[in-house]
C-alpha positions as CSV (number, residue, x, y, z in Angstrom):
1,M,0.0,-0.1,0.0
2,S,1.2,3.3,-1.0
3,P,0.4,6.7,0.5
4,P,-2.2,8.7,-1.7
5,R,-0.9,10.9,-4.5
6,Q,-1.7,14.5,-4.7
7,T,-4.8,15.1,-6.7
8,T,-7.4,17.7,-7.5
9,L,-11.2,17.4,-6.8
10,P,-13.3,16.2,-9.6
11,N,-15.1,18.8,-11.5
12,R,-18.7,18.9,-10.7
13,A,-21.4,20.1,-13.0
14,N,-23.4,23.1,-11.7
15,A,-27.2,23.7,-12.2
16,S,-26.5,25.2,-15.8
17,G,-24.2,22.2,-16.9
18,N,-21.0,24.2,-16.7
19,R,-18.1,22.1,-15.1
20,R,-16.0,24.0,-12.5
21,G,-13.3,22.8,-10.2
22,I,-13.1,23.9,-6.4
23,D,-11.1,26.9,-5.7
24,Y,-7.6,25.9,-4.0
25,T,-6.7,29.3,-3.0
26,P,-5.8,29.1,0.8
27,G,-7.9,31.6,2.8
28,V,-7.3,33.2,6.2
29,S,-8.6,31.0,9.1
30,K,-11.8,32.3,10.3
31,S,-12.1,29.8,13.0
32,N,-10.3,28.5,16.1
33,P,-8.3,25.4,14.8
34,R,-9.3,23.4,17.8
35,Q,-13.0,24.1,17.4
36,F,-12.7,23.4,13.6
37,A,-11.2,19.9,14.2
38,I,-14.1,19.2,16.5
39,E,-16.6,20.4,14.1
40,L,-14.8,18.2,11.4
41,A,-15.1,15.2,13.6
42,Q,-18.8,15.8,13.9
43,V,-19.1,16.2,10.1
44,A,-17.5,12.7,9.8
45,H,-19.9,11.4,12.6
46,D,-22.9,13.0,10.7
47,H,-21.9,11.0,7.4
48,K,-21.8,7.8,9.2
49,S,-18.0,7.3,9.5
50,E,-16.6,4.9,12.0
51,D,-13.9,5.2,14.6
52,I,-13.5,8.9,14.6
53,I,-10.7,10.5,16.6
54,A,-9.5,14.0,16.8
55,L,-6.1,14.5,18.1
56,D,-4.4,17.5,19.8
57,L,-0.8,17.7,18.5
58,T,0.0,21.3,19.6
59,G,3.3,21.7,21.4
60,I,4.9,18.2,20.0
61,G,6.5,19.7,17.0
62,A,4.2,18.3,14.5
63,V,3.5,20.0,11.2
64,M,-0.1,20.7,12.1
65,D,-1.8,21.4,15.3
66,Y,-4.8,19.0,15.1
67,T,-5.7,16.0,13.1
68,V,-9.0,14.2,12.6
69,I,-8.9,10.5,11.6
70,A,-12.1,8.6,10.5
71,T,-12.9,5.2,8.5
72,G,-15.4,5.0,5.8
73,S,-17.0,1.7,4.8
74,S,-16.9,2.2,0.9
75,Q,-15.4,4.5,-1.7
76,R,-18.6,6.4,-2.2
77,Q,-18.9,7.2,1.4
78,I,-15.1,8.1,1.7
79,R,-15.5,10.4,-1.3
80,A,-18.8,11.9,-0.1
81,L,-17.3,12.6,3.4
82,A,-14.2,14.3,1.6
83,D,-16.7,16.5,-0.4
84,A,-18.5,17.2,2.9
85,V,-15.5,18.3,4.7
86,V,-14.5,20.6,1.9
87,T,-18.0,22.1,1.6
88,Y,-18.2,22.6,5.4
89,G,-14.8,24.1,5.5
90,K,-15.8,26.6,2.8
91,K,-19.0,27.4,4.7
92,V,-16.8,28.5,7.7
93,G,-14.2,30.3,5.7
94,E,-11.5,27.5,5.5
95,I,-10.2,26.5,2.0
96,P,-8.1,23.4,1.8
97,F,-4.2,24.0,1.4
98,G,-4.0,20.5,0.0
99,F,-6.1,17.7,-1.1
100,C,-5.2,14.2,-2.0
101,G,-6.2,10.5,-2.5
102,Y,-9.6,11.3,-4.1
103,D,-9.1,9.0,-7.2
104,N,-8.6,5.7,-5.4
105,A,-10.7,6.8,-2.3
106,A,-8.7,4.4,0.0
107,W,-7.1,7.2,2.1
108,I,-8.2,10.8,1.5
109,I,-6.4,13.7,3.3
110,V,-7.7,17.1,3.3
111,D,-5.0,19.5,4.7
112,Y,-6.1,22.9,6.2
113,V,-2.5,23.4,7.4
114,N,-3.3,23.7,11.3
115,V,-6.0,20.9,11.0
116,V,-5.5,17.9,8.8
117,F,-8.4,15.6,8.1
118,H,-7.8,11.9,7.1
119,I,-10.5,9.3,6.0
120,F,-9.4,5.8,5.4
121,A,-10.7,2.6,4.0
122,P,-10.6,0.0,6.9
123,S,-7.6,-1.8,5.6
124,Y,-5.5,1.4,5.0
125,R,-6.5,2.6,8.5
126,Q,-5.2,-0.5,10.2
127,Y,-1.9,-0.7,7.9
128,Y,-0.9,2.9,8.5
129,D,-2.1,3.1,12.1
130,L,-1.8,6.7,12.5
131,E,-3.1,6.5,16.2
132,L,0.2,4.6,17.0
133,L,2.3,7.4,15.7
134,W,0.5,9.7,18.0
135,G,-0.3,7.4,20.7
136,D,0.6,9.7,23.6
137,V,-1.2,12.9,22.5
138,P,-4.3,14.0,24.1
139,K,-7.6,13.2,22.3
140,L,-10.2,16.1,21.8
141,E,-13.7,15.4,23.2
142,W,-15.8,16.0,20.0
143,T,-19.1,14.2,20.6
144,R,-22.3,16.1,20.9
145,S,-24.1,16.0,24.2
146,E,-27.5,14.4,24.4
147,T,-29.4,17.6,24.5
148,A,-27.6,19.1,21.5
C-alpha cells in the first residue's frame, strides 16, 4: 500500500451544466483550529463514519496542530465525506491547502494546515495506524451532548 498521491477534486457540473473545479486558494482562517477539528469530527459522524478520533498535536513539533482520523465503509462514502469536509470548510471560511487521494478513495487527506483530516478505508487505516504514531497525545472530546 502506498500513500495517496496529490490530486485535484473532480469537477462537478453546476445547475447550468457548466463544469467547474473547487478553488484551492488558501484563505485566512476564520475559526479556532481546535474548534474546527471538533466540527470536522462531527461532520464525519454525521456522514456515518466509524472510529472517529480527533488528536491535539500542539506543542509536539508536528506540522499541524490537530488531526482528525475517520474510517469509511466504501469508496462512495469516503468520497462523499471528503466532499462534505471541503464544503463545510468553505462554509466556515476555511479553504483546503492540500487535498489528495480522491481518485482511489482508500485514504483521502484534506489539509487545512493547522488541521489535517484523514479518512481511510478500513484496511488502510489498520495498515498505516496513525493512532500508534501519535499514541501519547491528548484526544479531543468531539461528541455532541444528548441535549444538543
